[in-house]
N, C-alpha and C positions, 0 to 999 in steps of 0.2 A: 733326325734321330740322334740321340745322345748316347755315346758308348763310353763306358769306363774300362780302360785297359790296364790291368795290373801287370807289373813287370815290363812295361812298355819301353824301357830304355835298354833292355837286354837284346840279345841276338835275334830271336824269333819275334818277340813282341815289337821291337822297333821296325822290323820289316812289315809286320801287319799294319802298324800305324802309318808308315810311309805309303803302303799300298792304298789304304783307305783314303788318306788325305791327298794323294796324288791323282786320284780319279778325276776325270774332267768335270763331272757334275757335283763334286763334293761341296763346292762353295754355293752354287745355285740351289742345291738340294738341302742346304742348311745342316749338313753333317757337323756334329760336335764330338770331339774325342778328347777325353781327359785321361792322361797317363798318371798312374800312381806307382811310384817306384822308390824303393829305399836307397837306390844307388850304392849297392854293395860293390865288391870288387869287380863283378862282371856286368854291372849296369853302368852304361856310359851315356850321359845326357847328349853328348855330341852325336850319337847315333841318330838323333831326331832333328839335327840341324837342317836337313833338307826340307822339313815341313814346319819348322819352328815359327815361320811367319804366316802360316795359314790362319785365317780368322777363326777357324773352328777348333784350334789346338790349344790345350791347356796342360800344364805340367804341375804336379803336386809331389813333393818329396815326402814320403812317409812309408811306414811299415804296415803291411797287411795284418800283422798280429796286434796292432794298436786299435782297439775298438773305437776309441774316441776319434782318431784320425779317419778311420773308415766311415764312421757315421757322419762325419762332416762332409766327406767327399761324395758319398753314395746318393743322396737325395737328388731327384730330378733326372737321373739316368734311365734310359729305356732298356739297356742291356749291359751286362758285364762280360768281358772276355778275359779270362783269368790265366795269365802266363806265369805270374810270379812264383818262383820256386828255386830251391837249391837243387842243382842238377848234375853235379860232377860226381861220378861213381867213386873215384879214388878218394875224394874228400869225405864221402859218406862212410867209407871203410875206415878212414882215420878217426872219424868222430861223427856219430849219427845224430847227436843232439840238435844241431841247427836244422837238419833235414826234417825231423819229426816236428819241430816247432813251426817252421815256416810252411812246410808242405801240408801238414795236417791241421794244426791249430789255426794257421793263417787262412786256410780254406774255410774252416768252420766260422771264423769271424766274418769273412766275406759273405758266406751263405746266410748267416743270421741277419746281417745288415741289409742284404738285398731283399730278403723276405720282409723285414720290418718296413722298408721304404718302398715296397711295391714295385721292384724292378721286374720287367717283363721276362727277359731271357738271361740265363746264366750259362755261358759256354766255359766248360772246364777243360783246359788243354793238358793232355797227359802223354804217355809214352808207351811204346810197344814192350818196354822192359817189364811192365807189370805182368806179362804173360809168362815170363821166365825164359826158357830156352826150348827150341823145337828142332829135332834132328831132321825131319822131313815134312813136306807139306807146308801149309801156312795157317796162321791163326785167323779164325773168324771172331767177331765181336762176342760170341757166346762162349769162347774158350775160358776155362777156369783160370783165375789169377794165381800165379805161382812165382812171385818175385824172389830173386836170389840175392839182392844187395840191399843194404839199408836205404839207399836212394829209391830203388824201385818199390820196396815195401812201403815207404812213406807215400809214394805216388799212388799205389794201389789203395792204401787207406783213404786217401783224399778222393779217389774215384768213387769208392763205395759210399763215402760220406755224402758226396754231391748227389749220387743217385738215390740215396736214402731220403734226402730232402725233397726230391721229386715225389717219392712214394708216400712219405709221411705228411708233407705239407702241401703237396700239389704244385711245387715250384716248377717253372719251365726250365729244366736243366738239360743240357746236351753235353756229352763227354766225347772228346776226340783223342785218339791214340795214334801217335806218329812213329815212323821209323827214324833212323839216324839222319839228322839234318846237316847240311853243309851250305856254305855260301859266304858272302861278304859280311863284315861286322861280327863274325863269330869270335868269341874270346879265345885267345891263343893258348888255352890249356887243352882244348879238344884236338883230336888227332890230326885232322886236315890242316887247320891253321898252325898247330904246333910244329908239325913236320915241315910245312911250307916255309914258315918264318925261320926255323932252324936252318934249313938248307939255304935260304937266301943269305943267311949270315955265315955260311960255311961251317955250321955246327952239326954234330951227329944227331941221329934220331933214335928214340928208344922203341923197340918192337917187343910187345909182350909175347912170351913163350915162343911157339913155333910160327905164330902169325896166321894160324888156321881158322881163327874165329871169323864167322861170316856175318856181314851186316847188309841191310837193304838201305841204299842211300837215296835221300829225298832232298831236292833243292828247296831252300827255305822259301822261295817265292811260290813254289807249288804247294808247300805246306800251308802257307797263309791263304792261298786261294781256296784250299779245302776247308780251312777254318771259317772263312767268310761264307762259304756255302752252308756249313753247319749252322752258322749264326742266322742266316736269312731263310734257309729252307729246311733245316733239320727238324726231326720230330722230337717233341719233348720226351725225356726219359730214355732216349736212345744213345748208343755208343756208335761212333763211326771211326773205322781205321783209315789212316791216311798214309799211303806208302809211295815210294818212288819207282819201284820195279827194277832196281839194279842191285843184285846180290853179288858181292865179291868178298874174298877173304881180306883180312888186314894185310897179309903179305902181298897180295895182288895190288891193293891200294898203295902200299909203300913203294912198290915197283913203279907205278904210274907217277908218283910224286918225285921219285928219284930221276926218272926219265925226263920229266919236265924241268928239273933243275940241272940236268946234265951231270948228275952224280952217279956214283956206283954203289954197290952193296957194302963197300968198305965204310960208308957213312952211316951204317946201321949198327946199333948196339943192342944185342939181345938182352932183355931184362926178364927177371922172374915173372911168371904169369900172375895176373891179378887174382886175388882171392875170389872164389865163387864166380869166375869169369864165364858168362853165358857163351855157349858155342855158336849158336845161330839164332838170328831173328828173321822172321818172314811174315808179312801181313797179307791177308786176303782183303783186297779193297773193293770187292764186288758190290758191297752194300752201298758205299758212298758213290760209286760209279753209276749204279743202276738207279738209285733214289734221287741223287742230287746232281748227277752229270759231271762228276769229277774225273779228270784224267791228268796225269803228270804231263807237263808241257816242256820241261827243260831236260834234254837228254844229258846223261851223265858225262859223256866225253866233253861236250861243249860247256856244261855247267862247271866241271872241274877246271877246265882251261880258263874260264872267266874268273873263277875264284882265285886261282893262282895268280892271275894277272892283277887282280884287285889288291892282293897283299903285296905284290911287287911294287905297285904304284902308290901304296898308302902306308908307307913306313911311319909317317907322322901319327897315324892312328894307333898302330900296334906296338911300336917300340917303347913308348912310355908305359904301356900296360905290362909288357914283359919285364921291364926294368923294375917297376913297382912290385910285381910278383916275386922277382928274385930277391929283392930287399926284405920281403916279408917272410921268406923261408929261413 
């Protein structure tokens, strides 16, 4: 099987590629994975170093919005798993243009190319943020889309576009929507790696508003197992929610990170709440569990401890990224 993975040098995409190519039968089974990544600020080719010597691995640096590049890479692949996206909400609030361009136009370019070149399956990786905010209960896949940030609006648009290609052109499209991911190799602008690396450096951490916003946390390895199930077993034209089953407030999460660092609440700086900040996310994962056999395997306590330990032991990975980001501000 030949799989094209867009955004495969990013946090979640690189975990997916490492999982695929680290499988014991990946060589004997003839698995081929091509990563297409623009290597923007959050795409790090070194994330793929553990599998770079695999005989089935290939890397192409390119933009999913570039039709010529996509048409050069697409032929011969059996499936596309589409991770490539602008994904940081704060950046989308500051400027929505790149989010609309990459997340909507880039998805359209990929869909057109996959259809033209006869690719069998197209997995579009999305987010629970397209549903908006929910005060109680959990979202099923049939819930109406009510995005509240430019980022989530651009992802909702790309979801609908992918599903429209299934309905209009008969393409074998599957959409996945995940809750908040955490784990190793996550770019240190997101809350867990940001707070962890700040505290490792003795720096304070910014907490939005009262910290009462609730998120469901999903370890990246569990997320990627869910995506692989959607790739191999999912039904065409369907949406599958992938959650972790651990809902806590941002203030509770901050407390756990402070405890792990041996720090107190004097290391927290309250900051003005994010514009349009969703109060709570919660996914119903009954569909993927019952149809595809998905269950989260990484408990949050152990997963968070492992993540903190990884950042503690891998300064050589994140320090240059934070230094480069600081210079760009």
